[in-house]
N, C-alpha and C positions, 0 to 999 in steps of 0.2 A: 697535358704533361708529356714531355719527351724523355724517353729512356733509351739505354743502350740495348738494342735488339739482339746483339750478339752475346749478351751476358745472360747465362742461364739463371743465375741468381735473381737478376732483375726481372726476367720474364716470369718466374714463379711468383714473386711477391706482387707484381703488377696484377696478376689474376685476383689476388686477395683484395687489393685496393679497388680494382674495378667493381668487385662485388659490393664493397662498402659504399662507394660513391655513386654507383649507378650511372645514369646518363649525365650527371653534373660535370663530369670530367671526361675529356677525350684523351686517350692514351695512344701515343704514336711512337714507333721506333725511330731512333735518330738516323737509321740507315735509309729511311724513306727519302727518295730523291726530292720530294717537295719541301722537306724540312729546311734545307739550306736556303732555298729560294724564298720561303715564307718568313724565315727569321735570320736574315743575313747579319744582323747586329750581334748575334750570339756566336762566339768563336767555336769552332768544331771541337776543340779539346775540352770545352765546358761540358758538352754532351757526353764525352767519354769519361769524365771524372765524376759526374753526379747527375741526378735527374734535374730537369728544368721545368718549372711550372710557369707557364705564360698566361697571365690574367687577360681578360677581354680588353682591358685598357692598355695592354702592352707591357705592364710591369712584370718583371721576371724575378723568380725566386728559385733558389737551388738548395741542395743538401737537405738537412733535417727540416728546415723551415718549409721547404717546398712540400715535403711529405705531410707535415702537420696541416698546412693550409689546404692541401687537397683532401685529406681525410675529414677536415672540418665541414665539408659539404654534407657529411652525414651528421645530423643533429646530435646523435649520441656520441660522436667523436670530436666534439668541439673543445673538450677540456684539455687535450694535449697542447693545442695551439694557444689557449689562454694561459696555460702554465709556461709555455715557451716565451710568450710575450711579456709575462709579468715577472719571471725569475731568470736573472742573468746566469745564475749557477746552473739551472736546468738547461737553458739554451746552450751554454758553453759546453756542458757535458754531452748533450745529444749531438752537437756538431762534431765534437771529437770522436764520439762513437761512430757517427756516420762515416767520417773520413777513414777510420780504422777498418770498418766493414768494407767500404768501397775499395780500399787498397788490398784487401784479402778476399776478393769476391769468389775466387776459385774454392778456397777452403770453406767459406760460408755456404756456397752452393752445394758442396758435398754434405755439409752438416744439415742443411735444409732437407735435402733428399733423404738423408739418413733418418731424420726425425719425422718428416711429413710425407715423404714419397713424392709423387707428382702433383699432389694437391695440397696447397697451403691455404686455399680459400675455405671459408666457413662451410662445413659439411651440412648436407641435408640428411634427414632421418625418416623420410616417408617409407621407403622400402624396409628400413630397419624396423620401424614400428609395425609395418604390415606382417613381417615374419614373426616378430616377437609376440604380437597379440594372438596369432594363430597357434604358436607354441603354447602360450598361456592357456588358450581355450582347450587345447588337447590335454593339458595337465589337469585343468578343472574337470574335464570329462572323465578322465581316468579316476580322479579322486572321488567324484560322486558315484560312479558306477562301482568302484571297489568297495565303498562303504555301503552302498545300497544292498548288495547281495549278502553282506554280513550283518546288516542292521537288525533284522528280526532276532538273531541269536545273541547280539550284543546288548541292545537297549530296547528291544521290543517287549511286549507285555509278558511273553514267556522267555525272555532273554536273561542274560546274566545280571545286568544292572538295569532294570526296566525304567525307561525314561518317565513313564506315567507316575511311578512311585515318587521319583524325585520331584516332579512338578507338584504333585499333591502335597508333599511335605512342605515345599516352599510356599505354596499358596496358603496352607494352613498357618504357617509362621507369619506370612504377610497379613492374614486376617487378624491374628492375635496382636501384632504390633502396630496395626493401623496403616494408613496410606501415606504417612508422612515421608517414608523412605522411598527413594527411587529404586524400586525392585528390578525394573528392566535393566538399569545400568549395572546392577549387581549380578544379574543373571540374564544377559542379553540373548534372548532366544524367541523365535516366533511361536514356540510351543506354549507361551502364555495364552495364545489364541485357541489352541487345541492340542491336547497331549495324547491323542490317539495314535495307534500304529498307522492308520490310514493317512494321517497328516504327515507323519514321518516319511511315508512312501511318497506323498505328494511333494515334499520338499526335495527329496532325492531326484524325483522325476523332473521337477522344475529346474534343478541344477543341471541335469543332463541336457534338457532342451536349450537352456540359456548358453551352456558351453558350446553347443552346436551352432547357435546363432553367432557367437563370438568367432568361431572358426570360419564361418562363411562370410562374416563381416557385416552382419545386420545389427543395427542399433548397438554399437559396441559399448557406449557409455552406460545406457540403462542396463545392458546385459551384465557388465562388470559390477555395477552397483548392486544388482540383485544377487549375483553370484557371491559377492562378499557377504551380503546379509544372510543368505541361505547357509553358507558354509560356517559363518559365525554361529548361527542358530543351532546347527547340528553339533559342532564341536563343544558348544556350551553344555549341552545335555549329554554329550558322549562320555563325560567323566574321564576315568583312567584310560579309556580306549582312544581318546583324542588328546592326550597330553604330550604330544611329540613336537619337536622344534619345527619340523617341516609343515605341520598344520599351521603353526604360527607364521611361518615364512610365506605360505600360500596366501594367508590373509593379508600380510603386509604388502606383498607384491601386488596382489589383486586390488588392494585399496589405492595404492599409488598409481596403478595403471589406469584407474578411472580418469585421472587428470592428464594422462599421456595419450589416451585414445582420441580419435577424431570425434567431434560432437555431432556430425551429421548422422542421420538414421541410416542412410545408404551411402557410405563414403565412396568417393572416387578420387584417384590421385590428382586429377586435373582440377578439382575444386576443393580439396581438403586444405584446411589451415595447417601450417607446419606444426610438428609436435612441440609441445611446451618444453622449452629448454630447462625450465626449473624442474618439471616432472622427470625429465631424462636425468638430470643431475641427481635428483633424490633417489632414483632407482640405482644409479651408479654408486651413490653413497651407501645404499643398502647392501650392495654387493661387497663393497669395502668392509663394512661393519661385519657382515657374515663371515668373510674369509679371514680378516685380520683377528677378530675375536676368537675364531676357532683355533688359530695358531697360538694366541696369547694364553688362553685358558690352560693349555697343555703345559706351558712353562710356569705360569703363576701358581698352578695347583701344587707344585713341589713334588710331583710324582717322579721318583728316580728312573722309572722305565722310560719316560719321555726325555729326561735330562741326559741320560747316558745312551740314548738312541737305541734302546733294546725293545721298545714297545711293540714293534712289529713281530718280534719273536713270539708274542702272545696273541696279538690282535687277530690274525687270520683265523685262528680256531676258536677264539673266545667271543668274537663279534656275534650279534644276535642271529643273523641268518646268512652264513657264508655261502658262496657259490662253490662249484666243484673246482674252479680255478684256484680258489683260496687254499685248497688241499695241496696243490702243487707249489703255490707261493710259500706255504709254510715250510717247505723242504729246502728253501733257498739258503745259501751259506750266510753266516752271521754278518760278514763284511757287507754283503749285498743288502741285507735288511737294515743295517745301520746307514748305509748310503741312501737307501730309499727313504728312511726316516728323516735324514738331513735334507734331502731334496724336498720332502713334504713341507718341512719347516721353512725352507727357502721360498717356496711358492706361497704358503699361507701368510708369511710375515713380510715378504718382499713384493710379490706380484701385485697385491692390492694397491700399492702406491703408484704403480704404472697406470692405473685407471685414470689418473688425472694428468697424464703426460701427453705430448703431441701424438698424432694419430698412429704413426708406425710403431712407436714404443708401446702405445696403448694396445695395438694389435698383438704385440708380443706378450703383454700381460694377459690378454684374453686367451691366447693360445696356451699359456702356462696354466691358467686357472682351469680351462676346459680339459687340458690333458690330465690334470689331477683328478677331475671328476670322472673322466673316462676310465682311469685306472681303478678308482674306487668302485665304479660300476662293474668292473670285471671280477672283483673279488668279494663284493658284498651286496646284499639286497637292501637298499635304503629307500625303498618305495619310490616316490616321485621327487625326492629331495635332490638327487644329482641332476635330474632332468630340469628341475626348476632353476638350479644354479646355472646350468648350461644355457637356459633361456635368458638369464640375466647377463651372461657373457655376450650374448648377441648384441646387447645394447652398447658394447664397446666398439662395435663396427659401425660403418657409415654407408651412405648410399653410393659413394664412389666405388666401394668394394662390392656391394650387392649388385650394382648395375653390371659390374664386370662378371660376377659369378652367374647371375641370372640372365645376362646378355639382353638387358632391356633398358629403356630410358623412360623417364617419367615426364609426360607432357604437362606443361603448366598452362593455366588459364588466366586471362586478365582479371577475372573475378576473385582470384586467390586472396587479394588484399581485403576483400569483404567477407571472407569465410569466417565461420564461428570459431572462437577459441576461448580458452579459459582466461578470465580477466586476472590481472596481477593482484587484485584485491582478494582473490581466492588462493592463488598459488604462493604468494609471498608469505602470508600467515602460516600456510601449510608447511613451507620450507623452514620457517623459524621454529615451529613446534617440533617438527620431525628431526631436524639437525640437533636441536638442543637436547631432546630426550635421547637421541642416539648417542650423543657425546657422553651423556650421563651413563648410559649402559656400557660404553667402552671403558669409561673410568672405573666402573664397578668391577670389571675383569681384573683390574690392577689393585683391587681392594680399597678404592677411593670412593667414599660416599659423596657423590657430586650433587645430590639433590639440594643441599644447602647453598651451592654455588649458583643455582639457577634463579632467575627472577621468580617471585612468588607465584605469579600467574602460570608460568610454565610448569613449576613443580606441582601445582594443583591440577593442571591439565594432565600431567604424567600419572598422577594417582587416579584420576577419573578414567583415563584411557586404559588402565591396566586390565580391567575385565574384558575389554574388547580385543585384546591380544593382537593389536594392529601395529604397534611399535615395540619391538622385542629385542632382547639380548640373545646372543647365540654362543655356541661353543660345545661341540660334541666330544665325548671321550676325554674329558678333563683329567680323569684318573683311569688308567688302563686296567681292565679286568685281567688278572693273570691266570685265573682258572675258570673253566666252563662248568657250571653246575646246571644240570638239567633235571626238571621235575617230571617224573613218570607217574601218571595217574592210572590207578588200577581199580578194577571192580571185582566183587566176589559175591557168591550166593551163600557160601558156607563159612566165610572167614578164614578158610584154609587155602583154597586154590584161587589164585588171583590172575586176572587177565588184563593186559595193557590196553588202554585207549591210545590210538595212534593219531597224531596230529598230521595235518597236510604237509607242513613245510619245516617245522622245527625238528632238530635231531631227536630221534627216538630209537628206531630200529638201526643198529650199527651198520647194516648192509645198505641202507638207503643213501643214494648219492645226493649230496647237496645240489640244490636246483637254482636256476635263474627264474625269479618271479617278479622282480622290479619291472615296471613301476607300480604294480599292485602291492597292497599291504595287507597281509593276514594279521589283523590287529590282535586277535587272541594269541597267536603264536608269538608275537612281539611281547605281549604282556607276560607270557610265561617265562621269557628270558629275564625280565625285570623281577618277577616274583621270586626267581631262584636266587637273587642277590640278597634276599632278606628271609623272613618267615611268613607263614600264612596269616598270622595275626596282623601284620602290617599291610595285608592285601585283602580287604573285605570282599572284593569281587571274586577272589579265588574260592572262598567258602560258598558264595552264591553259585559259582560255576559247578562245584561238586554237588550242591543241592539240586541243580537242574539235571545233572547226570542221574541222580537217584530218582528223580521224577520222570526221567526219560523224555525230556523236552526235545521235540523234533527240531526246533529252531536252533538249539544249542548243538545238538548232535550233527547238524548239517555243517557246522564249522570244523568238524573233525574228519579225518581220512577214513577211520575204521571204528565202528561200534562193535565191540566184542559181545554185546548182549542185544542182538537184533530183535528178539522176541518179546522180552520184557526187561525193565531196568534191573540192575543188580540190587541186592539188599545192603551191600556195604561198599563204600568208596574209601580209598586211602591214597596217599601220595608218598613216594620215596624220591630222594635226591641222589643223583649220580654225578661223578666227575667224568666228563667226556674229554677225550683228546683225539686228534687226528692220528691215524695209523701211519707207519712208515712205509716206504716202498716195499720192503721185504714182508712186512705184516700184511699189506694189502695183496701182494702177489700170492701169499700163502693162503689167506682166508677170504679174500674178496671184500673185506670190510673197509669202510671209509673211516669208521670211528672205533675206538675202544673205550670201554667205560668201567668204572669201579664204583661200587655202592658206597655212599657216604653214610646214609642213615635215613631215618624217618623224617618226612616233611610235614605230613598231616596224618594223625592217627586214624584208624578206621572209624568212620562215621556212618550212621544209618538214620533213616527217617523215623525209625521206631525207638530210638534211644535218645 
């Protein structure tokens, strides 16, 4: 094929065609001195007007037909030529379109660079996958370590909600109802094998080791599969302490990443199969679902704070665990908070659609989504949620960019075509189920029950997969909390003089500065925020928590910052609820306090082990 070598537009797209056709087509610039000598029968102006495809038998084709005949050397690109030859309407339209583009090459060259940059050829994602999997490994590592240190006090045998009691109750129920039911699918956990604290420790330790293997790149697929299984096992028995959207998100990302990772036990760039395009597409769809749903739920909830853009006037001080930067952000003028809220909606509702655009526009979408996550990180502690979302944003980049950033190139090996890869018989059914269920979940945000619209088998699969928490719906802060209620737990030996239990991170002492603790998650502190939104009767774990304080459980006390009864447990426990607000500049300058509080009333009446 001969093309105009002085045309930037032609040069860019020839790179793409060369990639598609391989060695089947030779691409030569018309300015090559040998061209005129080799093809004297072709007038010079023909080369300047359109590409010329010269077949081995000497037959010459130009324009759109030349393009289609060249691309047909790729078996997957035969259909455009077949359509061209069989449909006069299609052939006529494409030839007109080709002539229009050819006569406006300067404008289309600008448009191409605007949308794709210097690379219009199909991108590779070897480096993208390498960076993403190590980021995911680090997040898994943080998640397992963070839970491991809290596990004894949360679900250990002396913890707030002992996992052993849960498994004993379920096993007893299973024994009564017989073995006809699939109990594992209802409660998918490895604790069916062993419900001891030692086995919980083993699962956490195994998760840490596997996360390290993923980070260093050893056996990534087995590591990811076992990490998913272990995390599912722990969150299943974690009860209220694992009911967070980021736990579900980690499971979903981790599961899809099994099909994105290289299948070799010791991967090398030179011998790896390319990442599955289907798995990459599914991870991008997940990012779309996460961000778009988060924006939609705020509008569809009907909350006036979101609709009139005043939500941030409450959010900074009412969110579960604000940082000290949130204190300053809370003092911003109203117009700035409304502008910030509008910008957030623009990103959450608009940027997700850029995920599916040409590479340069996709990069802009990645930058917008990442910027939003960074701003959230500065003002609030949302554990590893923002870091996991940032990791998904990495998948919007490609190797052209990473090679430039990392200043490296990936060597390719002739055996690459023989490398192991996931077969389409696995990835296509996965894509059908995942996209169908995800569509259902997005429709649910708009109040549409889409389950009846799905094929029966997909609907059944959706119901069966629900307990595995691996294809999920998302949407944080659908309704903005306008007041911050904090539960203050107190102990006493005489029922008259009461001392406060201090938590490590949640607001209590008004003088304590809000901290940066993400990506770690103090799960008890988080649950205290949710408990304050209702009453203790709706939170059985809170009653168990107070019971453990009366018993002086060292595992539970280790979750707290200060135990006001170090020698022996108190005789009485009670809880009061306060309304907390950030102080103003003047109030903080005068008192040094970050918070001010006002007593609302009793949350839990005094309780004792002896009553």
